[in-house]
Residue, then its C-alpha position, 0 to 999 in steps of 0.5 A: m211250284t211253291d216251297i212251303t215249310a212245315p211248321s215244325a220245320a220253321s224254328p226260329e233259327v230257320i226263319r231268321a235267316w230265310l227272312t234276312e236272305r230275302v231282305a238282303y235280296y230286295l236291298e241288294c245287299s250281303p245277309a251279313d251286312l244287315d243288322q237284324g235289329a234295325e227298322l227294315t224302313e231304316l234299312g231301305l225297305d220301301s212299301v213295294y218290297a214290303l208287300n213282296l216280302c208279305g208274298d214271299v212269307e205266304d208262299r214259303f210258310g204258307l201263312v197268310v199275313e197282313p200287308t202291314l206286316a214290316w210296319d207292325h213288326p218293323t225289324i227281322d227280329a220283330i217279324t221273326v218272333f211274329l211268325s215263330a209264334e203264329l206258325a206255333q198254332 
């Protein structure tokens, strides 16, 4: 079962916290260890995990995103801004 968060419940803070948790999961580290302004590739996120993250976004927020999401918006902060804007539409 998919846990889709309603757009109205997806504040930037909720999105950022969720993204941080997902990236930390893929990198096998603590969310507290992540610099949300660092490029995901510099943190060690590879293309396979970046594609998985796109699927996670679709499952969580019901928003279809391009598979280049992590390259077009290369930081947790940048993805947060992008998703916030998309969900506000």
